[in-house]
N, C-alpha and C positions, 0 to 999 in steps of 0.2 A: 437273436430270436431262437427260441427253443424249437427243435424239430419235433413235429407231431408224430407219435407212434400209434399206428392203428392196427397192426397185425398181432395175432397171438404170439408169433415167434419173437416179436420185439419184447413183449412182456415176459415170456418164458426166459429169454436170455437175461433180461434185467434181474429177474428173481434168482436165476442160477448164479449170477454174479454176487448175489446177496446170501448165498448158501442154501437156497431151496433147490437142491439137486436131485432129490428122489423123484422118480417117475411112478405114479400110482395108476394101476389098471383096475377096472371093474370086472369081476368074474361072474356076474349074474346074481351074486348075493353079498359079496364083501368087496372092500377096496384092498388091493394087494400091492405091496412094494414089489416092483418088477424085478429088482435085483435079489433081495433077501427072501422074498416070498412070504414076508410077515403079513398077517391078515388083520384087517381093522373093521370094526363095526361102527355104525354111525356115532355112538357115544365116545369112541376113541379118537375122533377127528375134531380138530379145531380149525375153523376157517379164518385165516388172517386177512384175506382180501379175495374179491372176485371181480372179474371183468367180463362184460357181455359184448358180443360181437354179432354183427349182421353182415352177411356177404354183400359186397358191392354189386356184383353182377347177378346174384340170386338171393333175394330176401329170405328164401327158405333155408339158406345156408347159415344157420345161427348156432352159436356156441357160447359157453361160459368157461372161462379159465379160473379154476379154483387154486388159491395159494393156501397150502395146507401145512399144519403142524399136527403131529400125532401125540398120543399119550406117552409114548416113549421118546419124545423130543426129536423125531425125524422131521425134516422139512422138505417139501417138494410141491409139485404141481399136478393137476389133473384137468384135462380138457373134456368137457361134457357137451355133446350136441343137444340142442333143444329145438322145439318147434315141431312141425309135421313129421320129421324123420327121427325124432328122439327115441332113445331106448327108455321105455317107461319104467322098467325095473331100476335102471340106473338113476333116473330122475327121482323116483320114490326114495331111493337110498339117500340121496342128498337132502330131500325134504325131511327125512328122519333124523338128521343131525340136529341135536338140541339147539334151540335158539341161543341158549347161554354159551354155546361153543363158537358163536360167531363174534368176531372182533367188533367193537363198537363202530369202527370205521371200515368195515369189510367191503361195503359197496363203493368201489373206486371207479370213477369215470375217466381219469387220466393219470398219467405218471407225474410225479412231482420231482 
């Protein structure tokens, strides 16, 4: 029987093992590679997958883990809070990523 994985850290670890090792941060306007400080605009980002989470003890504790590839072939992850406590500028940034930049199977509900 397959062990069910429910936490962001389980997914982050799985994707890191698959080479998605870059950590991206949002600076209020751009997504930035935390190590190299390379800057990305919405059209530079391709969403391979995303996973939604809701906190077990607090339904307001919601997040989306984005699995990202960039125009320069870097691969990594970004965790975005959403719901009542969301950063609206950060949410708008992700809404501005062109729909064509989302993988056909980007909305993943469980690991395979």
